[in-house]
C-alpha positions in Angstrom: -17.3 67.0 135.7 -16.6 64.9 138.8 -20.3 64.7 139.5 -21.0 63.3 136.0 -18.2 60.8 136.5 -19.6 59.6 139.8 -23.1 59.4 138.4 -21.9 57.5 135.4 -20.1 55.0 137.6 -23.1 54.6 139.9 -25.4 54.0 136.8 -23.0 51.4 135.5 -22.8 49.6 138.8 -26.6 49.7 139.3 -27.0 48.4 135.7 -24.6 45.5 136.2 -26.2 44.5 139.5 -29.7 44.6 137.8 -28.5 42.6 134.8 -27.1 39.9 137.0 -29.8 39.6 139.6 -33.1 40.6 137.9 -35.2 37.6 136.9 -37.5 39.0 134.3 -36.4 39.6 130.7 -38.0 43.1 130.4 -36.2 44.2 133.6 -32.9 43.0 132.2 -33.6 44.9 129.0 -34.2 48.0 131.0 -31.0 47.4 132.9 -29.1 47.1 129.6 -30.6 50.4 128.5 -29.3 52.0 131.8 -25.9 50.4 131.1 -25.9 52.0 127.6 -26.7 55.4 129.1 -23.9 55.0 131.7 -21.5 54.1 128.9 -22.6 57.0 126.9 -22.2 59.3 129.8 -18.7 58.0 130.5 -17.6 58.2 126.9 -18.9 61.8 126.7 -16.8 62.7 129.7 -13.6 61.3 128.0 -14.7 62.9 124.7 -15.2 59.8 122.7 -17.5 59.7 119.7 -20.8 57.9 119.6 -19.3 55.1 117.6 -17.2 54.2 120.6 -20.4 54.0 122.7 -22.0 51.7 120.1 -18.8 49.5 120.0 -18.7 49.2 123.8 -22.3 48.2 124.0 -21.9 45.7 121.1 -18.9 44.1 122.7 -20.7 43.9 126.1 -23.7 42.3 124.5 -21.6 39.9 122.5 -19.8 38.9 125.6 -23.0 38.4 127.5 -24.4 36.3 124.6 -21.3 34.2 124.6 -21.6 33.5 128.3 -25.3 32.5 127.9 -24.5 30.2 124.9 -21.6 28.5 126.8 -23.9 28.0 129.8 -26.6 26.6 127.6 -24.2 24.2 125.8 -22.8 23.0 129.1 -26.4 22.4 130.4 -27.3 20.7 127.1 -24.5 18.1 127.3 -25.8 17.0 130.7 -29.1 16.0 129.3 -29.6 12.3 128.4 -32.0 12.1 125.4 -32.9 8.5 126.1 -35.5 8.1 128.9 -33.9 5.4 131.0 -36.9 4.4 133.1 -39.1 4.1 130.0 -36.6 2.0 128.2 -36.3 -0.3 131.2 -40.1 -0.6 131.3 -40.2 -1.4 127.6 -37.6 -4.1 128.1 -39.6 -5.6 130.9 -42.7 -5.6 128.8 -40.9 -7.2 125.9 -39.6 -10.0 128.2 -43.1 -10.5 129.6 -44.6 -10.7 126.0 -42.0 -13.4 125.1 -43.3 -15.7 127.8 -45.7 -18.4 126.5 -49.3 -18.0 127.6 -51.1 -20.9 129.2 
């Protein structure tokens, strides 16, 4: 039983590191599957039903989604939708066009 506990903790730690540091989406999905297996192993050790496993995974995914959404919103607020250099160039062209031609 202690071996299963240690292997579950090792799987969970490896999955969390992979989720955080792997750059490619398929690799992160694989890491999420490993995390689900680790959670299932842990909850079997403590005699929890499969519904608890599903709940733990759902809460973890919702939390990760919330973090991603918050990071995206923070990044979105820093973007200026108006291209400043283009607007300055257009203003300059407008001033140039207002000048009378000889």
